[in-house]
SELOVO-422144 format. One line per 10 residues: for each residue x, y, z of C-alpha. Coordinates in Angstrom, 1 decimal. Layout:
BEGIN
X,Y,Z ~ ...
***
This chain:
BEGIN
-23.6,-3.6,33.3 ~ -23.2,-7.0,35.0 ~ -21.1,-7.3,38.1 ~ -18.6,-9.5,36.4 ~ -18.2,-6.8,33.6 ~ -17.9,-4.1,36.3 ~ -15.2,-6.1,38.0 ~ -13.2,-6.4,34.7 ~ -13.5,-2.7,34.1 ~ -12.4,-1.9,37.6
-9.3,-4.1,37.2 ~ -8.6,-2.7,33.8 ~ -8.9,0.9,35.0 ~ -6.5,0.1,37.8 ~ -4.1,-1.4,35.4 ~ -4.3,1.6,33.0 ~ -3.6,3.9,36.0 ~ -0.7,1.8,37.3 ~ 0.9,1.5,33.8 ~ 0.5,5.3,33.2
2.4,6.0,36.3 ~ 5.0,3.3,35.7 ~ 5.9,4.5,32.2 ~ 5.9,8.2,33.0 ~ 7.9,7.7,36.1 ~ 10.4,5.5,34.3 ~ 10.8,8.2,31.7 ~ 10.9,11.0,34.2 ~ 8.4,13.1,32.3 ~ 4.9,12.8,30.9
1.3,13.6,31.9 ~ 0.2,10.9,34.4 ~ -2.4,12.9,36.2 ~ -4.3,13.7,33.0 ~ -4.2,10.1,32.1 ~ -5.5,8.9,35.5 ~ -8.7,11.1,35.2 ~ -9.8,9.4,32.0 ~ -8.8,5.8,32.9 ~ -12.3,4.8,33.8
-13.7,6.3,30.6 ~ -11.2,4.5,28.4 ~ -11.5,1.1,30.3 ~ -15.2,1.0,29.6 ~ -14.7,2.0,26.0 ~ -12.1,-0.6,25.4 ~ -14.1,-3.5,26.9 ~ -17.5,-2.9,25.6 ~ -17.8,-0.3,22.8 ~ -14.6,0.1,20.7
-14.8,-2.3,17.8 ~ -11.3,-2.9,16.4 ~ -9.1,-5.5,14.9 ~ -5.7,-4.8,16.4 ~ -3.9,-7.2,13.9 ~ -5.4,-5.2,11.0 ~ -5.2,-1.5,11.9 ~ -5.9,-0.6,8.2 ~ -9.2,-2.5,8.2 ~ -11.8,-0.2,6.7
-14.4,-1.3,9.3 ~ -12.4,-0.5,12.4 ~ -13.7,2.1,14.7 ~ -11.3,5.1,15.1 ~ -10.0,6.4,18.5 ~ -8.3,9.7,18.6 ~ -6.8,11.2,21.7 ~ -7.4,14.9,21.0 ~ -5.8,15.5,24.5 ~ -2.6,13.8,23.1
-0.6,14.7,26.2 ~ -2.5,11.7,27.9 ~ -0.3,9.4,25.9 ~ 0.6,7.2,29.0 ~ -3.1,6.2,29.0 ~ -3.3,5.5,25.3 ~ -0.1,3.4,25.3 ~ -1.3,1.6,28.5 ~ -4.4,0.7,26.5 ~ -2.3,-0.7,23.7
-0.5,-2.8,26.4 ~ -3.8,-4.1,27.6 ~ -4.9,-5.3,24.2 ~ -1.6,-7.0,23.6 ~ 0.0,-4.9,20.8 ~ 2.6,-3.2,23.0 ~ 4.6,-5.2,25.5 ~ 5.6,-4.2,29.0 ~ 9.2,-3.7,28.1 ~ 8.3,-1.3,25.3
5.9,0.6,27.4 ~ 8.1,1.0,30.5 ~ 11.5,1.2,29.0 ~ 11.1,3.1,25.7 ~ 8.4,5.7,26.5 ~ 9.7,9.1,25.5 ~ 13.1,7.8,24.7 ~ 15.2,8.8,21.7 ~ 14.1,7.0,18.5 ~ 11.2,5.2,20.2
7.8,5.0,18.6 ~ 6.0,5.7,21.9 ~ 6.7,9.4,21.8 ~ 5.6,12.0,24.3 ~ 2.5,12.7,22.2 ~ 1.1,10.2,19.8 ~ 1.9,10.1,16.0 ~ 1.0,7.7,13.1 ~ 4.5,6.1,13.5 ~ 2.3,3.9,15.7
0.0,1.9,13.4 ~ -3.1,2.4,15.6 ~ -2.8,6.1,15.6 ~ -4.6,8.0,12.9 ~ -3.3,11.4,13.4 ~ -0.6,13.3,15.4 ~ -2.1,15.2,18.3 ~ -0.7,17.2,21.1 ~ -1.5,20.7,19.8 ~ -4.8,20.9,21.5
-8.0,21.4,19.7 ~ -7.0,19.3,16.6 ~ -8.1,15.7,17.4 ~ -11.9,16.4,17.2 ~ -11.7,18.5,14.0 ~ -9.6,15.7,12.4 ~ -12.2,13.2,13.5 ~ -15.0,15.2,11.7 ~ -13.2,14.5,8.4 ~ -13.0,10.8,9.2
-16.6,10.7,10.2 ~ -17.6,12.5,7.0 ~ -15.7,10.0,4.9 ~ -17.4,7.1,6.8 ~ -20.9,8.4,6.4 ~ -21.0,9.9,3.1 ~ -18.3,8.1,1.0 ~ -17.3,4.9,2.6 ~ -20.8,4.2,3.8 ~ -19.4,1.9,6.6
-20.7,1.4,10.1 ~ -17.5,2.4,12.0 ~ -17.7,4.9,14.8 ~ -15.2,7.7,15.5 ~ -14.4,8.2,19.3 ~ -12.4,11.2,20.4 ~ -11.1,11.8,23.9 ~ -11.0,15.6,24.6 ~ -9.6,17.6,27.5 ~ -11.6,20.3,29.1
-8.8,22.8,28.6 ~ -8.9,22.4,24.9 ~ -12.6,23.5,24.8 ~ -11.2,27.0,25.0 ~ -10.1,26.5,21.4 ~ -12.4,27.7,18.7 ~ -11.5,24.8,16.6 ~ -13.4,22.5,18.9 ~ -16.6,24.5,18.3 ~ -15.9,24.7,14.5
-15.8,20.9,14.6 ~ -19.1,20.4,16.6 ~ -20.7,23.0,14.3 ~ -19.8,21.0,11.1 ~ -20.4,17.7,12.8 ~ -24.0,18.9,13.5 ~ -24.5,20.4,10.0 ~ -23.5,17.1,8.4 ~ -25.5,15.1,10.8 ~ -22.5,12.9,12.0
-24.1,10.5,14.3 ~ -21.0,8.3,13.9 ~ -18.9,10.8,15.9 ~ -18.7,10.8,19.7 ~ -16.6,13.3,21.7 ~ -15.7,12.3,25.3 ~ -14.7,15.3,27.2 ~ -12.7,14.6,30.4 ~ -13.7,17.5,32.7 ~ -11.2,17.2,35.4
-11.3,20.9,36.3 ~ -7.5,21.6,36.3 ~ -5.4,22.7,33.4 ~ -1.7,23.3,33.1 ~ -1.5,26.3,35.5 ~ -4.6,26.1,37.4 ~ -8.4,25.8,37.1 ~ -9.8,25.6,33.6 ~ -12.2,28.3,32.4 ~ -15.5,26.5,33.3
-14.0,24.1,36.0 ~ -16.8,21.8,36.9 ~ -19.7,24.0,35.7 ~ -21.0,21.1,33.5 ~ -24.3,22.8,32.6 ~ -22.4,25.6,30.9 ~ -20.7,22.9,28.8 ~ -24.1,21.5,28.1 ~ -25.4,24.9,26.9 ~ -22.5,25.3,24.5
-22.6,21.8,23.1 ~ -26.3,22.0,22.5 ~ -25.9,25.5,20.9 ~ -23.7,23.9,18.3 ~ -26.4,21.2,17.5 ~ -24.8,18.2,19.2 ~ -26.3,16.0,21.9 ~ -24.9,16.3,25.4 ~ -24.8,13.5,27.9 ~ -23.6,14.4,31.5
-22.1,11.6,33.6 ~ -19.8,11.0,36.5 ~ -16.7,10.0,34.6 ~ -15.8,7.4,37.4 ~ -19.1,5.7,37.5 ~ -18.5,2.7,35.2 ~ -22.1,1.8,34.7 ~ -23.0,5.3,33.8 ~ -20.1,5.5,31.4 ~ -21.3,2.2,29.8
-24.8,3.6,29.4 ~ -23.5,6.9,27.8 ~ -21.4,5.1,25.3 ~ -24.2,2.8,24.3 ~ -26.5,5.9,23.9 ~ -23.9,7.6,21.8 ~ -23.6,4.9,19.3 ~ -27.4,4.5,18.9 ~ -27.9,8.0,17.3 ~ -27.3,8.0,13.6
-27.8,11.7,12.8 ~ -26.6,13.7,15.8 ~ -23.1,13.9,17.0 ~ -22.8,13.2,20.8 ~ -20.6,14.9,23.4 ~ -20.2,13.0,26.6 ~ -19.4,15.4,29.3 ~ -17.7,13.4,32.1 ~ -17.0,15.1,35.4 ~ -13.7,13.6,36.6
-11.0,14.1,39.1 ~ -7.5,14.8,38.0 ~ -5.0,12.2,39.3 ~ -8.0,9.9,40.2 ~ -6.6,7.0,42.1 ~ -3.6,8.6,43.7 ~ -5.1,9.9,46.8 ~ -2.4,12.3,47.8 ~ -2.6,14.1,44.4 ~ -6.4,14.0,43.5
-7.7,17.4,42.5 ~ -4.4,19.0,43.5 ~ -3.0,21.8,41.3 ~ 0.6,21.9,40.3 ~ 1.1,18.4,39.0 ~ 0.1,18.8,35.3 ~ 2.9,17.4,33.1 ~ 4.9,16.1,36.0 ~ 5.9,12.4,36.4 ~ 5.4,11.1,40.0
8.8,10.8,41.8 ~ 9.8,7.2,42.3 ~ 8.8,7.0,46.0 ~ 5.5,8.6,45.4 ~ 4.9,6.3,42.3 ~ 5.7,3.2,44.4 ~ 3.1,4.2,47.0 ~ 0.5,4.9,44.4 ~ 1.1,1.7,42.4 ~ 0.8,-0.3,45.6
-2.5,1.4,46.6 ~ -3.8,0.7,43.2 ~ -3.1,-3.1,43.6 ~ 0.4,-3.2,41.9 ~ 1.2,-4.1,38.3 ~ -1.1,-6.6,36.6 ~ -1.2,-8.3,33.3 ~ -4.8,-8.2,32.3 ~ -5.3,-8.7,28.5 ~ -8.5,-7.4,26.9
-10.2,-8.7,23.8 ~ -12.1,-5.8,22.2 ~ -15.3,-6.3,20.2 ~ -14.8,-7.3,16.6 ~ -15.7,-4.5,14.0 ~ -19.2,-4.6,12.6 ~ -18.7,-6.3,9.3 ~ -21.9,-5.3,7.4 ~ -20.7,-3.8,4.3 ~ -17.0,-4.5,4.9
-15.9,-2.8,1.7 ~ -15.9,1.1,1.3 ~ -18.6,2.2,-1.2 ~ -15.9,4.1,-3.2 ~ -13.1,2.3,-4.7 ~ -10.0,4.3,-5.6 ~ -9.1,4.3,-9.3 ~ -5.8,6.3,-9.7 ~ -5.5,5.0,-13.3 ~ -8.9,6.5,-14.4
-8.5,8.6,-17.5 ~ -8.4,12.3,-16.8 ~ -8.9,14.8,-19.7 ~ -7.3,18.1,-18.7 ~ -8.5,21.4,-20.3 ~ -6.2,22.7,-23.0 ~ -5.6,26.4,-24.0 ~ -4.4,28.3,-26.9 ~ -1.0,30.0,-26.7 ~ -1.4,33.7,-26.0
-4.9,33.2,-24.6 ~ -5.4,35.0,-21.4 ~ -6.6,32.7,-18.5 ~ -6.2,33.0,-14.7 ~ -4.5,30.1,-13.1 ~ -7.4,29.8,-10.6 ~ -9.7,29.2,-13.6 ~ -7.4,26.5,-14.9 ~ -7.4,24.8,-11.5 ~ -11.1,24.8,-11.5
-11.3,23.2,-14.9 ~ -8.6,20.6,-13.9 ~ -10.2,19.6,-10.6 ~ -13.4,19.1,-12.4 ~ -11.6,16.8,-14.7 ~ -10.2,14.9,-11.7 ~ -13.7,14.0,-10.7 ~ -13.1,10.9,-13.0 ~ -10.9,9.6,-10.1 ~ -13.4,8.4,-7.5
-10.9,8.9,-4.6 ~ -10.7,12.7,-5.3 ~ -12.6,14.9,-2.8 ~ -12.8,18.6,-2.8 ~ -13.4,21.0,0.2 ~ -13.8,24.7,0.1 ~ -14.1,27.6,2.6 ~ -17.2,29.3,1.1 ~ -15.2,30.9,-1.7 ~ -15.6,28.2,-4.4
-16.9,30.7,-6.9 ~ -13.6,32.6,-6.6 ~ -11.1,29.7,-6.1 ~ -13.2,27.9,-8.8 ~ -13.4,24.8,-6.7 ~ -17.2,24.9,-7.4 ~ -16.4,23.5,-10.9 ~ -15.8,20.1,-9.2 ~ -19.2,20.5,-7.3 ~ -21.0,21.0,-10.7
-19.9,17.6,-11.9 ~ -19.5,15.7,-8.6 ~ -21.5,17.3,-5.8 ~ -21.4,14.0,-3.7 ~ -17.6,14.5,-3.2 ~ -17.7,18.3,-2.6 ~ -17.9,19.4,1.0 ~ -18.5,23.0,2.0 ~ -16.7,24.0,5.3 ~ -17.9,27.5,5.1
-15.6,30.3,6.7 ~ -13.9,27.8,9.0 ~ -10.4,27.3,7.7 ~ -9.1,25.3,10.6 ~ -12.0,22.8,10.0 ~ -11.3,23.0,6.3 ~ -7.8,21.6,6.7 ~ -8.7,19.2,9.5 ~ -11.5,17.7,7.3 ~ -8.9,17.2,4.6
-6.7,15.4,7.1 ~ -9.6,13.1,8.0 ~ -10.3,12.3,4.5 ~ -6.7,11.5,3.9 ~ -6.7,9.1,6.9 ~ -9.5,7.2,5.1 ~ -7.4,7.0,1.9 ~ -9.0,9.7,-0.2 ~ -7.2,12.4,-2.1 ~ -8.5,15.7,-0.6
-8.1,19.1,-2.1 ~ -8.8,22.0,0.2 ~ -9.1,25.4,-1.3 ~ -9.5,29.0,-0.1 ~ -7.9,32.3,-0.5 ~ -4.2,31.8,0.1 ~ -4.2,34.3,3.0 ~ -6.7,32.5,4.9 ~ -4.7,29.4,5.2 ~ -2.7,31.4,7.8
-5.6,30.8,10.2 ~ -5.1,27.0,9.8 ~ -1.2,27.0,9.9 ~ -1.1,24.9,13.0 ~ -3.3,22.3,11.4 ~ -1.1,22.2,8.3 ~ 2.0,21.9,10.6 ~ 0.4,19.0,12.4 ~ -0.6,17.4,9.1 ~ 3.1,17.4,8.3
3.8,15.7,11.6 ~ 1.1,13.1,10.8 ~ 2.7,12.6,7.4 ~ -0.7,12.7,5.7 ~ -1.2,13.5,2.0 ~ -3.4,16.6,1.6 ~ -3.6,19.1,-1.2 ~ -4.0,22.8,-0.5 ~ -4.9,25.4,-3.1 ~ -4.5,29.0,-2.3
-5.8,31.7,-4.7 ~ -5.6,35.5,-4.8 ~ -2.0,35.6,-3.7 ~ 0.3,38.6,-3.5 ~ -0.2,42.3,-4.4 ~ -1.5,41.2,-7.8 ~ -5.0,40.8,-6.4 ~ -5.4,44.6,-6.7 ~ -8.0,46.7,-5.0 ~ -9.0,44.4,-2.2
-5.9,45.6,-0.4 ~ -3.4,44.1,2.0 ~ -5.8,42.1,4.3 ~ -6.5,39.9,1.3 ~ -3.0,39.6,-0.1 ~ -1.1,36.5,0.8 ~ 2.5,37.7,1.1 ~ 3.6,35.2,3.8 ~ 2.2,32.0,2.5 ~ 5.3,30.7,0.7
7.5,31.1,3.8 ~ 4.9,29.4,6.0 ~ 4.3,26.4,3.8 ~ 7.9,26.0,2.9 ~ 8.7,25.6,6.6 ~ 6.2,22.6,7.0 ~ 7.7,19.2,7.1 ~ 7.2,17.2,4.0 ~ 5.7,20.1,2.0 ~ 5.7,20.7,-1.7
5.1,24.2,-3.1 ~ 4.0,24.8,-6.7 ~ 3.4,28.1,-8.3 ~ 2.2,28.0,-11.9 ~ 2.5,31.0,-14.2 ~ 0.0,30.0,-16.8 ~ -3.2,27.9,-17.3 ~ -1.4,25.0,-18.9 ~ 1.0,24.7,-16.0 ~ -1.8,25.1,-13.4
-3.8,22.3,-15.0 ~ -0.9,19.9,-15.3 ~ 0.2,20.6,-11.7 ~ -3.3,20.0,-10.4 ~ -3.2,16.5,-11.8 ~ 0.4,16.0,-10.4 ~ -0.7,17.1,-7.0 ~ -3.1,14.1,-6.9 ~ -0.2,11.8,-7.0 ~ 2.3,13.6,-4.9
2.8,12.7,-1.3 ~ 3.0,15.3,1.5 ~ 1.5,18.6,2.1 ~ 1.1,19.9,-1.5 ~ 0.4,23.6,-1.9 ~ -0.7,25.2,-5.3 ~ -0.6,29.0,-5.3 ~ -2.9,30.4,-7.9 ~ -3.3,33.9,-9.4 ~ -6.4,36.1,-9.5
-5.7,37.9,-12.8 ~ -5.7,36.4,-16.3 ~ -2.3,36.1,-18.1 ~ -1.1,34.8,-21.4 ~ -0.8,31.0,-21.9 ~ 2.9,30.4,-22.6 ~ 3.2,26.6,-22.6 ~ 1.7,24.2,-25.2 ~ -0.7,21.5,-24.0 ~ 2.0,18.7,-24.2
4.5,20.5,-21.9 ~ 5.4,18.5,-18.8 ~ 5.9,20.1,-15.3 ~ 7.6,17.6,-12.9 ~ 7.8,18.4,-9.2 ~ 11.3,19.8,-8.6 ~ 11.6,21.0,-12.2 ~ 11.7,24.5,-13.8 ~ 11.3,26.0,-17.3 ~ 13.9,27.9,-19.1
13.2,30.7,-21.5 ~ 15.6,32.7,-23.9 ~ 18.6,30.7,-22.7 ~ 22.0,30.9,-24.4 ~ 25.7,30.5,-23.6 ~ 26.3,34.1,-23.8 ~ 23.7,35.0,-21.1 ~ 24.9,37.8,-18.7 ~ 22.1,37.6,-16.1 ~ 19.3,35.2,-15.2
15.8,36.4,-14.2 ~ 14.0,34.0,-11.9 ~ 10.4,34.4,-11.3 ~ 7.2,32.3,-10.5 ~ 3.6,33.0,-11.1 ~ 2.8,36.5,-12.0 ~ 6.5,37.6,-11.7 ~ 7.5,35.2,-14.5 ~ 5.5,37.4,-16.9 ~ 7.3,40.4,-15.7
10.6,38.7,-16.1 ~ 9.8,37.8,-19.7 ~ 8.9,41.3,-20.5 ~ 12.1,42.5,-18.9 ~ 14.2,40.1,-20.8 ~ 12.8,41.5,-24.1 ~ 13.7,45.0,-23.0 ~ 17.2,43.9,-21.9 ~ 17.8,42.3,-25.3 ~ 17.1,45.6,-27.0
19.9,47.0,-24.8 ~ 22.3,44.2,-25.8 ~ 22.0,42.3,-22.4 ~ 21.3,38.8,-22.8 ~ 19.1,37.4,-20.0 ~ 17.8,33.9,-19.5 ~ 14.5,33.5,-17.6 ~ 13.8,30.7,-15.2 ~ 10.2,29.7,-14.4 ~ 10.6,28.4,-10.8
7.1,26.9,-10.8 ~ 8.4,24.3,-8.3 ~ 9.4,26.5,-5.3 ~ 9.9,23.5,-3.1 ~ 11.7,21.4,-4.1 ~ 13.4,24.0,-6.3 ~ 15.4,23.1,-9.4 ~ 18.9,23.4,-7.9 ~ 20.6,22.1,-11.1 ~ 19.0,24.9,-13.2
20.1,27.5,-10.7 ~ 23.7,26.2,-10.7 ~ 23.8,26.1,-14.5 ~ 22.5,29.7,-14.5 ~ 25.2,30.8,-12.1 ~ 28.0,29.1,-14.1 ~ 26.8,30.7,-17.4 ~ 26.1,34.2,-16.0 ~ 28.8,34.5,-13.4 ~ 26.1,34.1,-10.6
24.3,37.3,-11.7 ~ 20.8,36.5,-10.6 ~ 17.6,38.7,-10.3 ~ 15.0,37.0,-8.2 ~ 11.6,38.4,-8.4 ~ 8.6,37.5,-6.2 ~ 5.1,38.7,-5.2 ~ 5.8,38.0,-1.6 ~ 7.5,39.5,1.3 ~ 11.3,39.0,1.2
11.5,36.5,4.0 ~ 11.1,32.9,3.4 ~ 9.8,32.9,-0.2 ~ 11.3,32.3,-3.6 ~ 14.4,34.4,-2.8 ~ 15.1,32.3,0.2 ~ 14.6,29.1,-1.6 ~ 17.1,30.2,-4.3 ~ 19.7,31.3,-1.7 ~ 19.3,28.1,0.3
19.7,25.9,-2.8 ~ 23.0,27.7,-3.7 ~ 24.4,28.1,-0.3 ~ 26.9,25.3,-0.7 ~ 26.9,25.0,-4.5 ~ 30.1,25.1,-6.5 ~ 29.3,28.4,-8.3 ~ 31.1,31.8,-8.7 ~ 30.5,34.3,-6.0 ~ 26.8,35.2,-5.9
25.6,38.6,-7.2 ~ 21.9,38.6,-6.5 ~ 19.3,41.3,-6.7 ~ 16.2,40.2,-4.7 ~ 13.1,42.0,-5.7 ~ 10.1,41.4,-3.3 ~ 7.3,43.3,-1.6 ~ 9.1,45.2,1.1 ~ 6.5,47.7,2.2 ~ 2.9,47.4,3.4
0.7,47.4,0.2 ~ -2.3,49.5,-0.3 ~ -5.3,49.2,-2.7 ~ -4.8,49.8,-6.4 ~ -4.8,48.2,-9.8 ~ -2.6,45.1,-10.1 ~ -0.1,46.8,-12.5 ~ 0.1,49.7,-10.2 ~ 0.7,47.6,-7.1 ~ 3.3,45.4,-8.9
5.2,48.6,-9.9 ~ 4.9,50.3,-6.5 ~ 6.3,47.1,-4.9 ~ 9.3,47.2,-7.1 ~ 8.6,43.9,-8.9 ~ 7.5,45.0,-12.2 ~ 9.4,44.7,-15.4 ~ 11.0,48.0,-15.3 ~ 12.5,47.3,-11.9 ~ 13.8,44.1,-13.1
15.4,45.8,-16.0 ~ 17.1,48.2,-13.8 ~ 18.4,45.5,-11.4 ~ 19.7,43.4,-14.3 ~ 21.5,46.3,-16.0 ~ 23.3,47.1,-12.6 ~ 24.3,43.5,-12.2 ~ 25.6,43.4,-15.8 ~ 27.6,46.6,-15.3 ~ 25.2,48.6,-17.5
23.4,50.7,-15.0 ~ 23.9,54.1,-16.6 ~ 25.7,53.6,-19.9 ~ 22.7,53.5,-22.1 ~ 20.6,56.2,-20.3
***
């Protein structure tokens, strides 16, 4: 690195430190000390290695920069000021303020931010998805840079990410670990034992480069080396000092997440040379092939599978056939967690292996990779057993904050799965996914509905979750039936209905059987297929209440908290309907192994239990015994 370049980097690093202190002190909160330790690293990256057109953040050839240590947002926003896309007033006077885009942790509300970070251990896994898209689908020369904190290396997701990055030979990915020794409450697990970091990084198949994170020339050399390897991900292990540049705080515990008091900030800023207005021009993106190799075609003809009425087909099987049909759309990508033969995602792999990515038993990375593909404009479907999405819930939650569009498919839900027992039964998934910002929850009862909803998912924004069933059940809908998000299907409805039975998935079939039994007893019952759990069909529920006098039986293969019953009650909470009289049948005990029919009955959600509940609501509990 020439002396002139070194001088610019020194000036820039000082400015980044000063601005990190200024904005956090002005806000009265933030993480300046975590920003100061990485300022030299980011100064060199910005001046000589990050290839980015700041006027065109959506350019397909831009590099990607992700702050996995999202709490260092003062540094990131100071970088934005240095390249001229955020002005001084916004940085100093709006950071962390109500309604401002410069939030405490970065989100894609800011056009140069790919994903929301701040929940540690997520930025690097998301970056793996972006790098996968760049190498295997876009076939573009952009590089993905990730600033990680040393504390977050305690998260298993960091090592899942490196493992998959190595497996897929992602030489277009570089993690820069800011090893400043101090975490939130004291020293980190490994502190400055850099060789133990090296051993771990190399054990997962990545290349480790150890540097002094304040040596500008060494940083420059390491970044250049990182970009030169096309097949191996690189981890730059930078030994740094927390609060570097503020002498009275350097390597001092107890200042994590605290803004410098005004008087201390003034002294530090003065020692660093005071506020400056250096504007940096970053390198232009490598043009090469400036157009992604894959061009989206959402209008491509998709021929969905069709099924005969009465034919018994599992909804997971219908999903597999439908996702294979969706291979006609070049933007669709499928990821699976080593259960593709059960989720039936492998049907896509049979027809389109180049857009199928195996994440093995690494559900956090499964979801994170989907997020990364979504950042690059693809339509990712990530599938596994429904219960295992619970391992990745924080990634799903953060995807909601990122407002990315990903599709999740969870099979083997509820007690209906049978003999495998409670460890494999998703009985909490509806509650968890319903709580995620921007989520859509779909739960088909038959193969026709499952196939149609799979296609609908591809064009639906948000975190879209499809819950599929292990067992085969009769097809009840013709091929021409439509299933809009937010809709429902009505069966056996009439103006004299005394009760409404509300089910979804497997319990819809139990409701239909119960309605037949009730009809023999002279009790008219309409059945509502609530295939769209979120958003739920509020109008259909209100109509059912007005016809039946609000006599509702809600039946779900899920724990009572947060699932279909909760969705129904929330929808009717302020509705202009008669006083509610609801029987809520759900799985209230801990299930055991058994046959599906036995487990449904033992849980109290089989047709005979529905009949009993409906008779009691209709005032016919004992009259016909």
